[in-house]
C-alpha positions in Angstrom: 81.8 90.6 114.0 81.5 88.8 111.1 82.5 89.4 107.2 78.8 90.4 106.6 78.4 93.0 109.4 81.8 94.6 108.2 80.6 95.2 104.9 77.0 96.4 106.2 79.7 98.9 108.7 81.5 99.8 105.6 78.3 100.8 103.7 76.8 102.9 106.3 80.1 104.7 106.7 80.2 104.9 102.8 76.2 106.6 103.8 77.9 109.1 105.8 80.5 110.3 103.7 77.9 111.7 100.5 74.5 112.1 102.6 75.8 115.0 105.2 71.9 114.8 106.7 72.8 111.0 107.2 76.3 111.8 108.9 74.8 114.9 110.9 72.4 111.8 112.6 75.2 109.6 112.7 77.3 112.2 114.8 74.5 113.2 117.4 73.5 109.4 117.7 75.4 106.8 116.9 74.2 104.2 119.0 70.8 104.3 117.5 72.2 104.7 114.2 74.2 101.4 114.5 71.5 99.9 116.5 68.5 100.9 113.9 70.8 99.5 110.8 71.5 95.9 113.4 75.1 96.6 112.9 75.7 96.2 116.7 74.3 95.5 120.5 75.4 98.3 121.7 73.6 97.1 125.2 75.8 98.4 127.7 77.8 100.5 125.3 78.7 104.0 124.9 80.3 105.4 121.7 82.1 108.9 121.8 82.7 110.6 118.8 86.5 111.6 119.6 87.3 113.6 116.0 85.7 114.4 113.5 87.1 116.0 110.5 85.8 116.6 106.5 87.9 113.6 105.9 87.8 111.2 108.9 85.5 109.7 111.7 86.9 108.3 115.2 85.0 106.2 117.0 85.7 105.4 121.0 83.2 102.2 122.1 83.7 101.8 125.9 82.2 99.1 127.8 81.4 97.3 131.3 85.6 96.3 131.0 89.0 98.3 130.2 89.0 97.6 127.1 88.0 99.9 124.4 87.0 100.0 121.0 88.3 102.6 118.1 86.9 102.8 115.2 87.8 104.9 112.2 87.2 106.0 108.8 88.2 108.1 106.3 86.8 110.1 103.4 88.4 108.0 100.1 87.3 106.4 97.4 85.8 102.5 97.2 87.1 100.0 95.4 83.2 98.3 94.3 82.6 94.9 95.6 82.6 93.8 91.9 86.0 95.4 91.3 87.9 93.7 94.6 
């Protein structure tokens, strides 16, 4: 995953935490949201929302290989890119 893709994913997850409608659509169908934002090639993969709490999202990406990708996001203030 490129640096640009990582930043775009951070922005998408930030949008989840700031927009309840967007969060609901992401939790309902994360693959479509990720594809719509051109973040990941999800062909042949399933995404499982393993855990959702008021301050945490835990996703598991399943593919053909036995490896799984775990992605977690926690609600917290993010330092603006200009401040880093």
